[in-house]
N, C-alpha and C positions, 0 to 999 in steps of 0.2 A: 541711364538716368532713372528709369522706372524702378530698378532694384533699390537705388538710394532712397527714392520716395517711399517705397514700402518699408524699408528699415526705419526711416525717420518717423513714419506714421505709427509703426509698432512701438517705438520708444516713447513717443508722446502718449500713446494710448496706455502704456504701462505706467507712466508717470501720473496721468490723470486718474487712473484707477486707485492710486494710493494717496491722493492729495486731500480729499475731504470725505471721510466716511463717518464722521461723528453722528450725523442724524440717523445713520443706519444701525448703530449699536442698540438703542433703546427698543427697537421694534421686535427684537428676538427673531431674526430670520430663521427659515427652516434649518433643521439640524444638518441637512446635507449641503448647506451652503459652503463652498470652499473658502479657506482662509485666504488672506491677501497674498501670501507668498505663493501658494498654489495657483491662484488666479493669474498672477504676474508670470509665473512659469508657463502656464497654459497659453497665455496671450503671446509670449515670446516664441513658444513652440509652433503654434499655428501661424504666426507671422513668418517664421523661418520657412515652414512648409509652403506658404504662399509665395515667398521669395524664390524658392527652388522651382515651384510650378511656373512662375513668371519667366525665369531664365530658360527653362525647358521650352516654353512657348515661343520665346524670342527666336529660337532656332527652327521651330516647326511651322510657324504661321505662313500660310500660302501666299498672302499678298499684303500690301501696305494698309489697305482698308481694314482687313481683319486685324492686323497688328494694332491699329489705332483703336478699334472697337474693344479689343481685349485689354489693351493697356489702359484705356479709359475706364473699363469695367473694374479692373483691379484697383486703380487709383480711387475710384468712387467708392468701392466697397471698403477700402481702408479708411477713407475719410468719414464715411458713415459710421463705421465701427468706433472710431475715436470720438465722433460727435455724440454717439450714444453714451459712451463712458462719461463724457463731460456733462450731458444733460441729466443723466441718472444720478451720479455721485456729487457733482458740484452745484448744479442748478436745482436739484431735487424736484424735477419735473417727471414724476414717475409715470403718469398716464401717457405723456408725450413720448417718453423713452420706451414705453411698452409698444406703442404704435410704430415707432422708428425701428425697434428691434424686430418686429414682425416683418416690415418691409425689407429690412436688411437681410433677413433670413430668406425671403423670397428672391431677392437679388442674387444671393449666394447660390441658391439652387439653379437659377437661370444661368449664372456664369458657369457653373459646372456643366450644365447641359450644352452650353455654347461651345465650350472648349473640348468636350468629349470627342467630337468628330476630328479634332486636330491632334490632340494628344491625350490618350486615355490615362497615361501615367500622371500627367499634370492634373487632370481632373480628379484622379484618385487622391493626389496629395492635398486637394482642397476639401475632401470629405471630412477630415477631423475639424477643420474650420467650421463647416456647416453644422457638424454635430455639437461643437462648443456653443454655437449661437442658438441651436435648438434648445439646448440645456439652459442657456442664458435667458432665452425667451420664456421658458417655463418658470425659471427662478424669478424673473422680473414680474411675471404674472402673479406668483405667490406673494411677492413683496407688495405688489399693488393691492392684493386682497387683504393683507395684514394691515396696510395703512388706511385703506378706504372702506373696508367692510367689517372692521372689528371695532 
């Protein structure tokens, strides 16, 4: 069930990322901002790696309590990621999305640390996800600066 949820969230996140970016065009984002195609590819890739990490963990989790904690953490992380995409691109709440992105990044680091003891390989598979959101956090901060400080 959890793998289906992760794939569903990744698909929704990819769809939300391309639905409403009209407001984004006039502010001239930084030159190193990835185009939409690359962003969707990255979201799909890190979502796939998270799915593989989840499947690996399902076989390595020592008890049901750990299984529920880790499953809940994965599901929450995916929902927060999709929520960020929606509030940033569709609701245009840049300050709120910046804060949400920061807390999501912290949650991703905590998730990697939590599962490191259970499956190092699964934790390593999540590192690209955390790197993408670190980059996303910085990009979001630069967009916030362009909108509110210029």
